[in-house]
N, C-alpha and C positions, 0 to 999 in steps of 0.2 A: 259456498262451489269453493273449492281450494284452488288455487292458481300453483301450476307445476312447471317450474323453466324448464328448456331441455340441458339435461346435464352431458358434458363430455366426457366420457371415463381417463381419457388421455388430452394432452396437451395438442392442439391442432397444428396445422403445419403453419399459419398464420402466426400463433402464438411463439413457434421456436424459429421464426425467420426475426421477428422482433426482436428474439434474444440473439440473433447473429449482431442485431446493433449494439446491443448492449457490451457482448464481449470485444467487438471491433472500438467502441468506444474506450473501453477502459485499457485494451492492450496498447490503444496509442497512446493516452494520455500518461500512462506507466511509462512509456520510454521517452516522453517529451520532458518529464519533470523530477527531477532529483532530488531526491528528500535529502537535504543536506545541513537544514536548520530547522527551527522551530516554526519558522513561518511556512515554510515547503511543506511540513508535516502537517499542519493544520489546513493549508490550500489544498493539498492532496485529499484530506478527508472530507474536508467541502463540497469539491467537484462530485467525489465518489458519493456523498450523501443524498446531494441535487439527483445525481444519473439513478442512483439506486431508489430513490423516492418518486420519481417520475415513471421507472417502470414498474414499480407495484403498483402506484394508480392505474394505469394503463390495467394492469392484471388483473387487479383487484374487480374490472369493469368484466374485463374477459373472462375470468372463470363462471361467473354468475349468468351473464346475459348476452354476450357473443354469440351473432348467429350470422352464417353467409348470406350476406345480401351486399347490394350495389353499395347502398349508403354505408355499409361496417366495411368494406373494401377502400372506399375513400374516405373512410377515416380513421381506416390503418394506416394509409397512406401518409394523412396529417401526420401519425404518430412517429411513420419512420423519418419524415421531415425534420421534425423534431429532433429526433436522436440524430441525423446530421448536424443541427443546430449545434449540440453538445462538441462534436467533432470539429465544428468550425470555432468555436469556443476554446477548445483545450489547448492549442497553443498560447494563445493571447491571455491564460488565467493565470491571474496574478492577485488575487484580491489581498488586502491588506497593504500592498506595495502603493510607492506614491506614483501617480500617474498622471498624464499631460492630456492623452485623448481616453474617453470612455465612450466612446459610438460600440465597440464591441458589449458593453456592459448592456448597455441600454436595447441593442439586437437582443441580445440575449433572456432580458427581462420578458422583450415582447413573446417570444420561442416559449418561456414559458407558458406565459399568458395564452396564448394558441391553445397549447397542449389540453389545458384546463376548459377553455372555452369548446375543445372539441369532444370532452370528455361531458359536460352539461350537454350538448347536442344528445348525444348517445344514451346518454340518462333520458333524457327529455325523450325522445323516440322511444325508448323501453315505455314510459309512464304511459303515454298516447296509447300504445297497442297494451297497455294493460290496466286502462283506467276505468274499467268496470269492476276492478278488483280494489276493495275499499283496502283493504290490507298493507297496498304497495306503494299506496300515495303517498304517505308521509314521510317513510323512510328514503322514497326514492325523491321525495321534493327537498328532504331535509340535505341528502347527498351533492343535490343538484346546488343547492342555495352556498353550502359548503366549496364547490368549486367556483359556484361562480365569484363569492368573493375573494376566493383565492387570485382569481384571473383578475378581478378589479386589483386589486394590491398590486401582484406582477406589473399591471399596465401602469399604475401610478407611480410604480417604483421607477419608471423610466424617466419622469421628469424630477428626479434626485442625483442622477447624473449628467453633467455638464453636457450641453449639445454641441460647443464649441471647442478649442482647442485650449487649455491652459497653458499662458506662459511662464507659470510656477508650477513642478507638479504636486499634488495634492493626493492624500487619503482620504477615499470617502466609500465609509461602512456602510453604505445601504445595502450591500450585498448581504449583509445579515439576516435582513430580512427576508431573504429569499428562503434561507434555514429552517426561519421562527414557523412561516405561513406554511411551508413544505412539511413539518413535520407535525402542524396544528390540523392541517387540512386531513393528514393520514389518520390521524389520532380520532378524528369527528366521524370518518369514513368506517374505520374499525368498531367505533363505540355506536353506531348507528344499528350495525350488521349484529352486533351483538345484543342488543335492546328489542330489534324489531327481526324475528326469527323467519320471516317470511322471507326474508333479502340475504339470510344468512349462508354460511359456505357449505353447509353440510351437502353432501352430495357432489360435491364439486373437486376436480383436482386440482386443490392449491394448494394440497400436501407436495403432490407430483411436482407443480411452479418451483415451489421453493429448493425441492430438492436438484433438480434440473441446474437451476441458477447456483446453489453448491455447488456442483460439479463443474461450469462454467468457471466459477471462481476459482475452483481449483487446478481446472487446468491453464488457466492465467497463471497461476505460480509455477506450473510447471514451465511455462513459457519464458518466463523471467528467468529461472535456474538454468534453464537451456543456453537465453544470451548471454548468462555470465560465465558458462564453460564455454561459450565459443569465444570471449573477450580471453581467453585463457589461451585458446588456441592460438588467438589471432598473432599473441607477441611470442609463440614457439616456446614456450617453458615448457621444462621437462615437469612430467608428471610423478611428482613426491607422493609417498604413502600419505600425508597427513593433508592432501588437497584432492586427492583419491577419498579416500574416508570422506572428509568435507561435503563430496558430492552425492556419496552413496547414503550418510546421514541426512542430506537433503531432503534427497527423494523419498527417504523410510518416512519422514516426518510429513510429507503428503499424505502417504499410502496409512497412514496412523491417524491422520486429520480423516482422511475418508472413511475409515473403519469407525472410530470413535461418532461421527455423525450418521453415517448409515447401518451401523450394526443396531440402533435404537431409534430407528426412523419407524413409525406406525400409519402403514398407510390407509386403515380406517378411522373413520371420524371419531375423535376422541373427548368431545365436549365443545359447545359453539364459542364459548370462552373461553377456554384454555387454550382451543385451538387458535383462536386472533392473536393469544398475548404470544402463543407459540410462533405465529408467522411472523409477527413483527419483529419480535425478537431476532428475526433473522439480518437484520438491518444492521445490529450493532457485531452478528456473528459475521457475515462477510465483510465488513469495514475488518476486524482485527484478521481474519483469515490473509485479505490481501497483504495488509501490513505485515503480518508475521513472515508470510513466505517471500514478501519483496524483499523483508531484512535477512532473511535465511541467504536469499541468493546473494546480497552484500556480503555477508559473513565470506562467501565462496572466494568473492572476490578478495576481502581482506586479511583472506588464509595465502594468498598466494603473495599479495602486496607484501605481509610480514617475511615469509621466506625468501622472496626476492631479497630484502630489504638486511634479510638476515646474513644471506648466501654474499652480498653484496659488502655488507660491512666487515666481515670474514676477511674478507679478500684485501681489506682497507687496513685491516690490523695488520696482517700479514706483512704489507706493503711498506708500513709506517714503523716497523718495527727493523727494517734493515735501514742500514747507514748508506748516505749518498754522498759525491765526492761535491756535486753542486745541486743548489734546488732547479735548477731546469731539468737533470736528471729526476729527481725526485716529480716534477710536475709532468716530466714525459709519463713517469710510470703510472702516475693515478691517471691520467689522461687517457693511458691504455686500457688500463683495467675500469674506467668509466665507461667507455665505448664497448665494451668486453660484456660486462654482465649489465649497463643499463640502456646504451644509446644505440647498438646496433638491433634491440628489439622492439625499439617504439614502431607501432604499425603507421601505415601511410596515413593513415586518416588523421591521427594526430601532429600537431604542430608541437615540438618542443623545440623551437628555436631559440625561445627565449630563456629557457632551463639551460641551453648549451651556452648561449652566452654569456649566463651568470655562473656558469661553470667556469668558463674559459677563463671569466674577470678573477676567479678565486686562485685559478692554478698561476696566473700572472701575480698575483701577489706572494702566492708559496713561491714561488721561481725567485721572486727579487730580495724577499726576505728571510729564505731559508740560513743563509751564510751568517747572516749577523744574529738570527735568534740562537744559533748555535753557540755565538761567542757570549749571548747572555745580554745582549742590546735588548732591554727591555720595549721600547718601541717596536724595534723590529720582531720581537715575541710577540705582542698583541698583534700586531699587524699580520704575522706567518698565522697566526690563530683562528682570525678573522676571515683571512683568505680561505684556509683550509676550511671553515666550518660553511662558509656560502659556497666552496665545492660540495662538500657532502652533502648538504640540505639541497641544493639547487637538482644537483643527480637523483635524490632520494624523492625529491619530488617530480621527477619526469616517471619514477616507476609507479607513481601514484596515476598521473595522467594517464601515463600509456595504458592502464586497466580502467580508466574512463570514471575513475576516483573525482571527484570535484566538489570545490569548495565553492561557498554561497558568495553570489556576484556581491561586494559591496564596495557601492559606488565610492563612498567618503573612506576606503582604504585602498583606492588603487592606485594612489602615487605610492605605498608601502610594496617596497622591491626587496624589504630583507627576506633573504630565502629561509629563516629561521622562524621567522612570523610567519610568513606562509605554508610551511611545513606544519604549523602547529596548529592551523585551520583543519587540515586533514585530520587530527586527532579529535578535535572537537567535532569533525563528521562521526566519527569511531564511537564518540561516545554518547550521540544522539540514535543512532544506530544501535548500542546495545542496550541502551532503556529501553527502545519501542521495542523491539524485538521480543526481550520477557516480558514486558507488560502484556503486550498483545496475545504472546506465547500462552502465558497464564489466564488471560480473560478467554481465548479461545476454550482454552480448558475447563473455565466456570459456566462459559455459555451452552457447550453443549450436555453438560451436567444439568442445569436448568432446562434446556429443552428436553431432555430426556426425562426429565421428572414430570413435567406438563403433559406429557404423551403418554405416562404411563396407563394403561389399562385396570381397570379392577384386581385383575387375577394379581398384576407385578406390585400391586402396592404393598410391600412387604417391608419389616424390617431391613432384609439383608439388601435388596436394592437400594433403599433410601443411603443406607450405611454405604454402598460402592459409590452412588453419585457423589455424596457429602466426602469422601475421600479423595474423588477426584477434584472437587469443590476444592480440597486442603491444598492439593496437590499445584494445582493452578493458582492459587494463592502465594506460594511458594516459589514459583516461578517469577510472579510480581516483583515481590521481595527480594528477589535474586537482581533485581535491575541496582538496587541500593547499595548494588557492591562497589559502584563506580564512587562513591563517596569514602570507602578506605582502600588502605595500603596494599592489600592484595588484588586489588582491580586490575593491576598493570601486569601482573604474572599470569594471572588467567584469561588476560585479553591477547595475550603474544600467545596462548598457547592453543591446540587444535581440538578444543573440548567444548567451543560454546555449542556449536550447532548439534555436537553429540549429547549433551546436558537435554538440551530440547525433545531430541531422537526419545532418549533414555526414560524421561520423565513420560512421554507419550505412549513410551511402550507397556511402562507400569500401570498407566491407566487404563489401557487396552485390556492385559492380563486382567485386573481386579475386576472389571465389567464383565470378563467372560470363564473365570475361575469359579468352581462349585464348592460352595463353603456349607456342608451339613445338609444341604436338601437338595432337591431336584430342581433346577431351574429351568422354567419352563419359555424365559426369556431368548432363551438363545437357540 
C-alpha cells in the first residue's frame, strides 16, 4: 500500500504569514546594519544565512507534511516566536567584534535550539501517524535525528559564551558553529529527501515557495532603493540628470533580475535530485540579490555625494582664485560658501556640530596665517594650507554624513580628529561597496544561469539553450572581474562617473535579450 500525503497546490496562509516575519526581520536588520567594512559585510551575510536556513528548514517541513490542526498551529506559533528572536538579536548582532556581555548570544543559541526541537516534534507526529508505512520510517527518523543533533549542539553552544560580564572585551568565535550546523543539517535533510523518494518534494509547491521568497527579496531591494531616494529628498538636493539616471537604472536592474529569474521558472516537477539542488541554490542566490540591490541603493547615494562634492569644489575653486585684502575676508567668504552648499542642507536628525566646529577651527587658521602666507613665510604657508585643508575636509565630511554615509566605528582610532584621515575612511567604504556590488551582480547572473539549466525540460536541452545560459555565465564572470578595476589607475575616473549602475543595467539587459532572441529555430521556451 502506497502512502500519499496531502499536497497543497499553493502556499497556505500560514506559510505566507510566516514569510511576513522573514521579510520584517530582513528589512529591520538591513536598516540597522551599515555595510562599511569587511567585518560588517560578513556579519550581514552571517545573519542572513541563519535567517534563511531557519526559514528553509521550516518550509521543507511545511510543503510536505503540514496540515491544519491544533498541534500544527501551536508549532507554527513557536516558529513565529523564533522569528521574533531574530528581531531581538538584530540590533546587537556583532559577531567577530570584542564584546564584554554575551547574554544575547546565549539567548539566541537557545532560540535556535527551540526552533529545531519544534521541528523534531513535528516530524515525530508525522512519523506517529504514518508508522504503518515502512518506507517513511527510516527517512523521517533520519531527519528527526539530524534536527535533534542540531538542537543539542545549539544548546551546548550556550556554554561557549560567558554567563558573566567580562572586565576586558573578548572575541569569542563560537557563533561560527551556528553557520556550520545550519548548513550541515539542511544538506542532510535535502539528501534524505533525494535518496528516499517517499518523502520527496514531488507534487509539492516548493517551487512556488522559493519563487515567492525571491519576490520578497526583490521587494526588499525596492524598499532599500526608495529609502536612498528619501535621503536625497531630505537634504533638499536638486534633481540632476545623473542622479535621475541612477534611480532609473536601479529600478531597471531590479526589473531585469526579476525577468531573468521568472522567465525561466518551471512550475512542474523537473527531477527529484535536480529540484533539490535547484531549491538549495536559492540560498546563495537570495544572498547575492540582497547584497547587489543594497549596493545599488548605496551607489545612488554615492552619486549624489559625488555630485554635491563636485559642485562644492567648483565653488571653492572660484572663490580661492580671487584676491582678498585680509584673511578675515577670505575666511568669511569660505564660511558663507560652506553654509550655502553644505551646512544649510544637513537634515535635522543629523548632528553635524563636530564637523562645523572642525571647519571653524580651520577657518581661524586661514584668517590668521593668510597675510603672512602671501608674503612667503614658510611656516605661515604650511599653517594656512593645513587650516584650509581641515576646513575643506570637514565640510566635505558633512556632505557624506548628511546622506547617512558612515565609516566603521573604530575605537582604536577614536582619538584621530584629522579631517583628512576621517574623509579617507569614506573612500574605503566606497571601495568595499564597489567590490561587492560587481561581485554579487556577476554571481546573480551566474546563479540564475545555473538554476535555469537545472530546470531545463527534455525539450529545452538543446545546444542553443545551453549557449544562452553559457553566455550569461560569461557576462556574470565579467562583472565579477570588473571589481578588480579598483587596483588600476582607471578606477578613480570610473568611480566618479555616473556609469556604475548603468553598467549593471546594460549587462542585465544584454542577458535578457540573449535569453529571448530567436536564433535560427523556433524556441518553445519563451
